[in-house]
N, C-alpha and C positions, 0 to 999 in steps of 0.2 A: 620726551619730556614727560609723557604721562607718570612711565614709571620711576622718574624719579621724583612728580610730586605725590605719588602715590606711599613710596617710600619715605618719604617726610611726613604723611599725617595729615598733605594739606587737601581739602576738596576744589572743585570747582569755584565754588561761592569764597571760598577762604583766599584764593590766587588771585581772583577778583578785587577782592580787597585790597591784598598787597600789591598788585601793580596796575590796578584802574583798569586792564583789558577786559573787555566783556566776556560774561560764562561761553557765552555762543561764539566766541571767535577762538576761544580757548579749547571749547570741542570739537571748531572745526578744525584747529590746529593737528589734535590730536588724532581725530579721524585720517585728515586729507597730509599734515604735514606741511600744508600753505596757510602763511603768517607771514604779517609786515616783518620788515626787519626793527622795526621800534618795538613792536609788541614783543619781538622774541627777545628780544636781549632784557626787556621788562620783565619777562619770564626766568631768562635764562640767570640773571639778577636776585630775582625771588626768591629761587632754590637753590642760590651758592654758588651759581657759576661765575660769577667776577674774575676772578683770576685767570679761567679757561678765558674769558669773553676778552680781557685783556692781555692774553700772550696769544693772542687770533690773528691780531698783526702786527706784534712788535717786531719778529724780523721779516728780510725782505724775501720772496718767493720768490723760486727763477728757475728755469729749465733748460737752458741754453747756455754759456760761454757768452755769446752774445746780449742774451736779455741781464746776465750777471752783469755786465760792461756798465751797461747802459744803465742801467741801476744804483750802480756804485756813481756813476758818473752825476747823477740828478739826487743825490741822498739828502743834499743840503738845499732843494727847490723849495722855494716859497710860493711860486705860483704854476699854472700851467702856461703851455704855448700857445702864443696867439696866432689866432686864424683868422686870416683877411678875406 
């Protein structure tokens, strides 16, 4: 993200103004790659990655045929499974 921020000519102060994410959090993220999901989304959107964020969860992802069948079966579910 630091590379993208610099390419756009945005300072950490500027990114803080755009996102509301503290400058210290941005600096920590740029050095450690650790950040909350909420802050990550705010930064990604401010840097123009809205379409990529949307695409991230658009398609079901599976690695086995069994998992694919389960996903297809549950495609229209609105709630999780109740546990007793």
